[in-house]
C-alpha positions, 0 to 999 in steps of 0.5 A: 259904459259897455256898448251893445254887441256888434256881432249879428244875432245879438251876441254880447261879446263886445259888451263882455270885452268892454266890461272886462277891460273896465274891471281891469282899469278898476284894478289899476286904481292903486298903482303908481301915478305920474306928475300928470295926476297933479297937473290935472288936479291943479287944472281942476282947481284953476277952472273951479276957483278962478274966473275964466279971465285968469285961467291961462295966467294962473301960475301958482303951480309949475303945471300951468293950464296949457290945453285948449279951452274945450279941455279947460271947460271939461276940467271945469265940469269935472270940478263940480263933481269933484267937490263932492269927493274932496273940496280940498283938491280944488284949492289952488294952493294945495300943491301935490295934494293927493288924498284917497278920495282925490285918487278915486275921483280922478281915476274914476273920471278917466274910466267913466269918460272912456265910454266915448272910446268904447262907443267909438270902437263899436262904430269903427267895427261897423266899418270893417270888411268881414269877408275874411271872417272865420267860423270862430268868433275869435277869428272875426276881424271885428272881434280882433279889432275890438280887442286891439283897441279896447285892450290896447296896452299903451292906452291902458298904462298911459291913462290908467297907471301913468294918468291922462285922459287920452281915452275919450280924446282918441274916442273922438278921433276914432268916431270922426274916422268912423263917420268919414267911412260912413260918408257922414262927412259933416259929422266927421268934420265937426267931431275933429274940429271939436277934438282940436279944441280939446287937445291941439296935438291932433293938429298933426293929422289935420292935413289928412282931414283937410285934403280928404274932405276937400277931395271927397266931399267938396268935389262931388263927382269923378271921371270914369278913370277915378280922377277929379271932375273939376267942374263938380266942385261945390262951393256950398259944401266948402262953405259949410265945412268952413262954417263948422270950423269957424263956429267951433273955433269961435265957441272955443276961443271967442271968450278969450278973444273978447278978453283980449287974451288970445295971444296969452292962450296961444303962448301956453298952447305952443311953448316954442321955447322948449327944446327940440327933444323932450327930457326923455327922448321920444324914439324918433329921428332926433333920438337917432341923430343925437345918439350918432352925434354923441358917439361921433364926439366921444370917438373924437370925430370933428363934429363942426360940420356935422353939428351944423346940421342941427336944425335952426328952423322954427318948430313949425318946420318939423310938422308935415304940411302934407304928403304927395300921395294925399293928392293922388286920385288912385288912393282916395277913399276912407282907407286911403285917408286913414293911411295918410292920417297915420303917415301924418301922425308918424311923420310928426312923431319922427320929425316933430318939435319937442315930441313926447313918447306917448304921442306914438299912440296917435299912430298905433290906434288908427293903425289897428283899423288897417291891421285887420284888412291886409297882411302887409298892414298887419305886419307894419302894425305889429312892428309899430305897436310892439316897438311903440309900446315898449318905448313907453316902459320908462314911464313906469319906473317903479318896482311894483309896476314892473311885473304889471307892465311886462305881463300886460305887454306880453299878453297884448303882444302875443294876442296881437301876433297870434290873432293876426297870423290866424286871420292871414294864415293863407297869406305869406308870413307876417315877419321876415327873419330880420324883423323877427330878430329885431323884435326878439331883441326887445327881450335882452334889452329889457333884461339889461335895463331892468335886471342887469344895469341897476347892479353895475357901476355905471348906474351912478355915473351914467343913469341915463343909459337905459333911457338912451338904449330904449329910445334909440332901439325903438326909434329904429323900429318905428322909423322902419315901420314908417318907411314901410308904410310910406312905400306901401302907400306909394306902390300899392295899386290904386283903388280903381274906378271910384263912384260918386262920393 
C-alpha cells in the first residue's frame, strides 16, 4: 500500500514511512474497540442480507444505517469479502457479534483502505513549496508533512483503536485538495462530490469548495490588480461543475428516489431530534456555554435571562454558510482556499449541532498542509493539534490503552514541535509565554483525570468531572486557534496580482 518515494533521486523514505505506520496499525489490532465496531459489523449484515429497499428501514439493532448511500455500497462490497472470514458476522440478528475472524477482517479492512490516504498524502507532498528545505532529509517540508499526516495521532487512535473508516475518507478529501492545487479543478470537484455521498459531515467544508470553484474555475481571467474580470465568466464551466454534482448525486440517491424512499434516507442522515450537544461534550463553544451556565446556576445566579440565550433555532443555523473572506479577491488561490476550508471546518466544529469530538480531525489534517509553509500557521497548527488530539483521550478509557495513547501522543507532539521549530528556526518562536503555559497545563490535567480523580470520593457522585474538565479546557485552546486563524486570514497581506486561473 506504500506509495512511491516523493524525494527527488528515487529516495524511498516515503515508502518507509507508509510501511512503518502500517506495521504500527497491525500492532494495534488486539486493542480495545468501541461500539463503532458493532455499528459497522451491523451495516455489513444489513447491506449483505437485505435488498436495497430495506437498508434505511432496518432497525433490529439500535445502530441503524445513517451514512449516505456510497458508504452503504462500500459496506456491501466489504461484506462479500467478509463472508470468507466469518459468515456469522453477516447475520443481522447476531447483535454484538465479535469473533476473532471478525475482528481481523474489520481491522484489516481499515488498514487496507488506508491506501487511499497514503496516495493522497503522496499527492499533497507534490504541492508543497520546497524553498525552505534544509540539507538534511528530516528538515525538508515534504518529509515533515508526510510524518504529520501519515503518523497523525488522532487518526491512528480513532481508526485503529476506537475503530472507524476515516482514513480513506480523509484520503478522498486530501486528494481533492491536491487536485485543486494542481489546477485539476474538475477532478477535485468530482472527488469532493463523491466524498459527500460517502459521509455527509464533509458538508461542513462545502462552502469553501463551492465559492473557490466559482471564483477560480468559472471566472477564467482577472484584472491586473487581481480582482475579478466579470465578463470572463464561463457558463460552460459552471454547467460542467453542476453536471458533476448532479450525476454523482443521481448515482447515489437515484435508486432511493425511484423507490420513493428519499425522505427516509434523509431522515437517517440528518437526525435533528438529537440534542445540541453530544453525550460527551465536544470541546467547542457549547461546552464553554454549558459549563458557564452550570457554574452560574450553582452559585445561585438567576439564569432566566442567561438561559434565554440558549439557541432555539433549527440545527442548520449552526452551520456556517460561508465566510466574508471567501469572496475576497486578495485571498484567492489554492492556499487561500485551504485556509477557508479549515475555517469552515473549525467554525462548524465550534458552533455546529450535535458535534462529535472526532470531527476536530476535519480541521487538523488539512491544517498540516499549511503548517509547513509559514511560521504563524505552524504555531496555530501546533496549538490546534495538541489540544484537539488531547480532547480525544476520553474515547480510550480502558486501562491497557492508557500507556499507548499517552506514549503515541507524546511522540507525535514532540516530533511536531521539534520539526516545525527546526523548519522555522530563523523566524520568531512559535509560542508566546501564554500559549506555552496553556499547552503545559495539559499535563497536570491528565494527571488529575487519570491518576488522582479515580481515588477521590467524587468519582461515584460526579463521574463526569474528567470529561467536563477535558472538554472545557480543550475548548479554550481550539477556540483560540480558530480566532488566530480567522484574524490571520483577515489581516495577512493579499497574495498579490494573480494570473489567469
